[in-house]
C-alpha positions in Angstrom: -34.0 132.6 -81.9 -34.8 129.1 -80.6 -32.7 127.5 -78.0 -32.0 123.8 -78.1 -30.5 121.5 -75.4 -28.5 118.7 -76.7 -27.7 115.5 -74.6 -24.8 113.4 -76.5 -21.7 111.8 -75.2 -20.2 111.5 -78.7 -18.1 114.7 -78.8 -17.7 114.6 -82.7 -21.2 114.0 -83.2 -22.3 116.8 -80.8 -20.0 119.2 -82.4 -21.6 118.2 -85.8 -25.1 118.8 -84.6 -23.9 122.0 -83.1 -22.3 123.3 -86.0 -25.3 122.2 -88.3 -28.1 123.8 -86.0 -26.0 127.1 -85.5 -26.0 127.5 -89.2 -29.7 127.3 -89.2 -30.0 130.0 -86.5 -30.8 127.9 -83.6 -28.9 128.5 -80.2 -27.5 125.3 -79.0 -26.1 123.9 -75.6 -24.3 120.7 -75.4 -24.4 118.5 -72.3 -22.2 115.2 -72.3 -23.8 113.2 -69.4 -27.6 113.5 -67.9 -26.4 115.4 -64.6 -24.7 118.3 -66.6 -28.1 118.5 -69.0 -30.1 118.8 -65.8 -27.8 121.5 -64.8 -28.1 123.4 -67.8 -31.9 123.1 -67.7 -32.1 124.7 -64.1 -30.0 127.9 -65.6 -31.7 128.0 -69.0 -35.2 127.9 -70.9 -35.3 125.7 -74.0 -37.7 125.6 -76.6 -36.5 121.8 -77.7 -34.2 119.0 -76.0 -32.5 116.5 -78.5 -31.4 113.6 -76.1 -29.4 110.7 -76.3 -30.5 107.5 -74.4 -27.2 105.7 -73.6 -25.2 108.5 -71.8 -23.1 108.5 -68.3 -24.6 109.4 -65.0 -28.5 109.8 -66.0 -29.5 108.5 -69.2 -32.0 110.5 -71.4 -35.1 108.1 -70.4 -34.4 109.0 -66.8 -33.7 112.7 -67.5 -36.7 113.0 -69.5 -38.8 111.2 -66.6 -37.3 113.5 -63.9 -38.2 116.9 -66.3 -41.6 115.5 -67.0 -42.2 115.0 -63.4 -41.2 118.4 -62.3 -44.0 119.7 -65.0 -41.5 120.5 -67.9 -43.4 119.9 -71.2 -40.7 121.2 -73.6 -41.0 119.4 -76.8 -38.2 116.2 -76.9 -36.6 114.3 -79.5 -34.5 111.4 -78.9 -31.5 110.6 -81.1 -30.9 106.8 -80.3 -29.2 103.7 -81.9 -31.6 101.4 -80.1 -34.0 99.7 -82.4 -36.0 97.5 -80.3 -39.6 98.3 -79.5 -39.4 98.2 -75.9 -36.5 100.8 -75.5 -38.8 103.1 -78.1 -41.9 102.4 -76.0 -40.1 103.5 -73.0 -39.1 106.7 -74.8 -42.7 107.5 -75.6 -43.9 106.7 -72.2 -41.2 109.0 -70.7 -42.9 111.9 -72.7 -40.9 112.2 -75.7 -42.6 113.8 -78.9 -40.5 111.9 -81.6 -37.4 109.9 -82.2 -34.7 109.3 -84.7 -32.2 106.5 -85.1 -28.9 106.9 -85.5 -26.9 107.5 -87.9 -28.9 110.7 -88.4 -29.7 112.5 -91.4 -29.5 116.0 -90.6 -31.8 117.3 -93.2 -34.6 114.9 -92.0 -33.6 116.2 -88.3 -34.5 119.6 -89.2 -37.6 119.0 -90.6 -38.6 117.2 -87.7 -37.4 119.9 -85.5 -39.3 122.4 -87.6 -42.5 120.2 -87.4 -42.4 119.8 -83.7 -41.9 123.5 -83.1 -44.6 124.3 -85.2 -47.1 122.2 -83.3 -45.9 124.0 -80.4 -47.1 127.1 -81.8 -43.7 128.7 -82.4 -43.0 130.3 -85.6 -41.1 128.3 -88.2 -38.5 129.5 -90.7 -38.7 128.7 -94.3 -36.8 125.4 -95.5 -33.9 125.8 -98.0 -34.6 123.3 -101.0 -31.8 124.2 -103.0 -29.4 127.3 -103.4 -32.3 129.4 -104.7 -35.2 127.6 -103.4 -37.0 128.3 -100.6 -40.2 126.4 -98.9 -42.3 128.2 -96.6 -44.3 125.7 -94.5 -46.6 128.1 -93.1 -47.7 130.0 -96.0 -47.1 126.8 -98.1 -45.4 129.0 -100.9 -42.1 128.3 -102.6 -39.9 130.9 -103.7 -37.2 131.0 -106.4 -34.6 133.7 -105.8 -37.4 135.6 -103.6 -40.2 135.1 -106.3 -43.3 133.2 -105.5 -43.8 130.5 -108.0 -47.3 130.1 -107.3 -47.3 126.3 -107.1 -51.1 124.5 -106.9 -51.7 123.2 -103.4 -51.7 119.5 -104.5 -48.3 119.9 -105.6 -47.1 121.7 -102.3 -48.9 118.9 -100.3 -46.7 116.4 -102.6 -43.5 118.3 -101.7 -44.5 118.4 -97.9 -45.0 114.5 -98.1 -41.7 114.1 -99.7 -40.1 116.5 -97.1 -41.8 114.6 -94.1 -40.4 111.4 -95.3 -37.0 112.2 -97.2 -35.6 108.9 -96.1 -38.3 106.5 -97.2 -40.1 105.4 -100.3 -42.9 107.2 -100.7 -46.0 104.8 -102.1 -48.8 105.3 -104.4 -51.1 105.0 -101.4 -49.3 107.5 -99.1 -49.7 110.0 -102.2 -53.6 109.3 -102.5 -54.0 109.9 -98.9 -52.0 113.0 -98.7 -53.6 114.4 -102.0 -57.3 113.5 -102.1 -59.9 113.0 -99.4 -61.9 109.8 -99.4 -64.8 111.2 -101.1 -62.6 112.6 -103.9 -61.6 110.7 -107.1 -58.1 110.3 -108.2 -56.2 108.5 -111.2 -52.6 107.0 -111.9 -52.3 109.6 -114.5 -52.7 112.7 -112.1 -50.4 111.1 -109.9 -47.6 111.0 -112.6 -48.4 114.7 -113.7 -47.8 115.9 -110.0 -44.7 113.9 -109.5 -43.5 115.6 -113.2 -44.5 118.9 -111.8 -42.7 118.8 -108.7 -39.5 117.4 -110.9 -39.6 120.3 -112.7 -39.5 122.7 -109.8 -36.8 120.4 -107.8 -34.9 118.9 -110.8 -35.4 116.1 -113.3 -33.2 114.0 -111.1 -34.8 115.1 -107.7 -37.1 112.0 -107.6 -36.5 108.7 -108.5 -39.3 106.0 -109.7 -39.0 102.8 -107.8 -40.5 100.6 -110.2 -43.7 98.7 -108.7 -43.1 100.5 -105.1 -43.1 104.3 -105.3 -40.8 107.2 -105.3 -37.9 108.4 -103.2 -36.5 112.0 -103.1 -32.8 112.2 -103.8 -31.7 115.7 -103.1 
C-alpha cells in the first residue's frame, strides 16, 4: 500500500481527499500546515506528496524547497488555486513533478498520481472505468467482468489519451500524434472508426464530438 502525505488547511477538502484516496487503497496522512507536514515527514516514509501552496507557518513552496534541499526526492504534486505563471514556475523550480489547479477533479488526480508512481517505478493498480470495466495501464489490457476484451493497441492508446486529458478537449492533432508515428499515414475515416470502437466499449454517450474542434470524454 502506497503512502501519501497531504498538506491542506481546508479541512473539508482534506477529508474529501483522504476518503477518496483511502477508497483507492492508499494510506494517507493529513497536515494542516507546513511545520506539521515537516514533522510527519521526519517520522514516516512517503511515496507521494500532495501539497497546497497557501498554507500556514511554512507554505508548500518553502516546504518542498526544504525537503529537496535535504535530499528528499519523493514525487510531489501541487494542488493549487494559483493560476499565474510565476507561482507555477516557482513550483517546478522548487522541485514539484506536477500540479493540478483547484477545484480538483478527483478522477484526474488519481490518474496523475498513478502516472507519477509509474514513472517512479512503482507498481500501478488497475483503473476502474465503469463498474464492470477495468483498465490495467501496465499491461495495457481492458477487462470486463474479469474477461480480457483483447482491444487493439491503437484503441488502447486512444483510451490512454482520453484518460490523461480527462478535463480537456482532445483535438484531431493530439489523436494523430498519439496513434501514428511521423512515418505512418492516417486518414480521417480511421480516426472516426477508432472513436466509434472506443464508444462501443465505454458507452455510446461516453465521448462527445465537439464540432470542428475535437472530442471530450464524459464519464
